[in-house]
N, C-alpha and C positions, 0 to 999 in steps of 0.2 A: 321695394326689392326689384322693381323694373326700371330700366333707364328711361330717360325722357324720350330718346329716339325710338325705343321700342313702343312706348305708349302712343307716340305720334303715329307710328306705323299702324297699330291696331285701330286707332281712330280713323285713319285714312282708309283702311280696308272697309270699315263699316260705312263710312260716309260716301266713298267714291267707287269702290269696287263691287260691293255687295249688290246682287240683283234681286234677291228674294227667291231664287231657284231652289235653295236649300236652307237649312238652319245654320246658325253660328254656334258652334260648340266651344265653350270656354272651360277647359278642364284643368282645375287647379288654380283657384283665384286668390287664395289667402284672404286678405282683407278687402278685395274687390277692385283693385286698380284696373285690371284687364277688362273686367265686365263694365266698369264705368266708361272706359274708352270705347268699347263696342257700343254701349247704349247711347252715349252722347253723339257718337258718329252716326248712328242710325237716325237720330233726330234730324240730321242734315241730309238724309238720303231720300231722294225722290221716289225710291222703290219701297219705302216703308209700308205704305198703305197696301200695296200689292202683296208684300210678304205677310202682313197681318191678316189678309184675306184667307191665307192658307193656314197659318198658325198664329194665334193671338200673341204669343211671346216668341219672337224669332231667335232670341239668344237663350241658350240653355247652359247654365253655369253650374259647375260641380266643385264642392269643397268639403273636405272631411270635417273641418271645424272643431278639431280637438287640440288643446294646448299641449305642445311638446315641452320637454325640459328646458330647451333653450329660448322658448318664446317669451317668458316673463321678462328676461333681461332685454330682449328686443323691444318689447312694449315700453319698458322704462326708458331705454336709451333714446327712443323716438318720441317720447312724451305722449304716448297714447294713454288716454284716461281709462285704463283697464288693468285691474290687478288680479289676475287669475292664478290658479295653481295648475301644475301639470295634470292633465286628464280632464280639466274643465272644458266646457264648450265655449267657443267664441262666436256662435251663430248669431247672437243678438248684435254683436259688433258689425258683422258682415251685413246683416239686414239693414242696420242703420245707415251704413255707408252706401248701400245700393237703393235707398229710398227714391232718389231722383230718377232712377231708370227702372224701378220695380215693375211698372206696367208692361214693359216689353222684355222682361227677363224671367225665365223659369229657373229659380234658384233651388238646387237640390243639395241638401246637406247630408253628409254621410259617406260611407265607402262607395266609390264610383262603381265597384263591381256589383253592388246591390242596387244602386240608384240610377245606373247609367244606360238603361235600355232606351234605344232610339230607333224609331221606325221610319223616320223621314230621311230624305237625302241631306247630305252635309255639304255646305258650300265653303265654310271656313272652319278649320279645325285647329284650335289653339291648344297646345299641350304643354302644361307645366305641372302635370300630375304624375309623371312617370318615375316616381321615386323608388319603386320596387319592381322587380322583373315581372311579377304576376299582374301588376297593373298595366305595365307596358303590353303584355300579352293580351289582356282583356281589351284594351283600346284598339290594338291592331286587328284582332279578330272580330270586333263588333262595329268598328267605324270605317275601316279602310275600304270595305266593299260598298259603302254608302257614299263615297266621294264621287263627284260629278266630273267625268272626263272633260278636259279642256277648260275647266272652270274652278274646281275646288283647290283651295290653298291650304297646305298643312304648315303650321307655324310651330317648329320644335324649339321651345324656349331654353331647353337644357342641352342643345346640340354642341355648342362650342364651350365645353365644360370638362373639367378634369376627372369627373366621376361619371357614373352611368354609361359605361361603354356599350351596353345592350341597346341604348337609345340609338346610337349610331349604327350598330350592326343590323338592327331590325329595319331602320329606315333605308339603309343601303341595300339590303336584301331585295327591296322593291324598286331598285334603281331603274328598271325597265319601264316602270309605270309613272315615273316622276321626272320632271325637269327641275334642276336646282336653279333657284332664282337669285339667291344671295343671302346676306347676313346683316343683322342689326344687333349690336351688343353680343350677347351669348346665343342669340337666336339664329337658327337656320331656317330658310323659307323654301318650300317646295310646291310646285304646281303639278297636280295630277293630270297626266296627259292621255291616259287610257283607263278603261274600266278595270278594276281589280276584282277578279272572281272571288267569291266567298271562300271557296275551297283552297285558294292559294294562301289565305291568311291563317289557316289552321295548322297547328303543330310545327311551327317554324323552329322551335327549340330542338326538335328531333331531326331537323334537316341541316342544321348548322354545325358541321364538324369544326374542331378547333382551328384547323388550317384555314377554313373558309371564314370563320369569325375574324381571324387575324387579317386576312386579305381585305375584308370589308372595313375593318378599322383603319387600314392603310388608305383605302379609297376615301373614307370620310375625312381623314387628315388632309387630303389634297384639295378639299373643297374651297378652302380660303387661302388667299395669298398673304393674309395678315399674319405677321410673325407671332403675335401674342396668342391669337386663336389657334394657330398650328401647334404652338408649344403646349397649350392646354389639351388639345386633342392627342398629342403625343403622350402626355402624362396619363390620359385616359387609357391609351393603348398599353402603357406600363401595367396598369391595374388588370387589364384583360390578360396580358401575358402571365402575370403573377397567378391569376386564377387558373389559367389553362395549362401552363407549362412549368410553373414553379418559380421560386425566388431567384434562382440563378439566371434564368432567361430574362426575368424582369429587370434584374440588376444590370445585366449586360446592355439591355436596350436603354435603360435609364442613363448609363454612361454615354451612350451614343447621343441621346437627346441633349445632354449637357454640352457635349462637344459641338452639336449643331446650333445650339442656342446659348452661347456663353454669357450673353448679357442678362439672360433670364435669372441667373443665379446670383448676380452681383448688382446690377443697376435697375432691375425690373421693379415695377410697382409691387406693393406689399401683397396684393392678391396673387400674383404669379409666384412670388417667393414662398408664400404659404402653401400654394399648391405643390411646389417642388418638394418642400419639406415633408408634406403629407405623403407624397409618392415615395420618398426615401424611407419613411417609416413603414409604409405598406410593404416595401421590398424586404425589409429586415424582419418583419413580423414572422413568428413561428407558424402561424396559420394564415391562410390566404385572406387578405382583407376583403371586406364586403365590396361588391360592385355598385352598391346603392348609396344614396345620399340620405342625410337626415330628412325627416318628413317635412321640416320647415326650411329646407335648403332652397 
């Protein structure tokens, strides 16, 4: 579920960029691809011994590890030798996949809001766990103040994505503290440029009025010059408008999006056409559609 360029990027961060000044937090690993990339990269890093002198396992990985209703079909489609029922644990599968790097990985299975306490500085923060607003809030409040100015990299795996608008608005709320580096696949990459005080991370949901959320979503949309990424970000903004201002505002903006990206509705890859159809359904729904993604998205 991660593209090859994204995996190469994580490997490169661990192999060439990581200094051991802080931990690598890998939040939301599913079957362990991101953790494997970090672990194998660290094997090639000259700073590994230095890092392990501070903490035995420099990579801390988080995964809920519970099978959702859509996962059995995913396992079958990808020939994974695992036949679970929704609600079952797939912890054993994750641990088996991570055996080659288990000596340098602190694997924590369960709700990150219960298992996610971190006392050390964080040098690399990979986020693919922000599928619910409350998890996003937990991560921001507990991890952003531990980032190292001028050093820490935040990797937002669901940034260029048609769902999860709060991922964009929260990240852009901290724009003064970050430099945007670029994108790989659906991922947005940010460098922390100054210390984030703990008090700044608390209660953001109470500080973001509707108008400001919409402004931040617009800022996020401008991050990439790639038409496909901008189109997905615009559809994410449609969902935000549906939630904040209602169906009519979302429908009006969606019509604007279609006029700006005419090829996306006719000649685009299936992923973009599906995203457009889902946004249209969200606009027509009687109730505001969720801003969140399925847990296995």
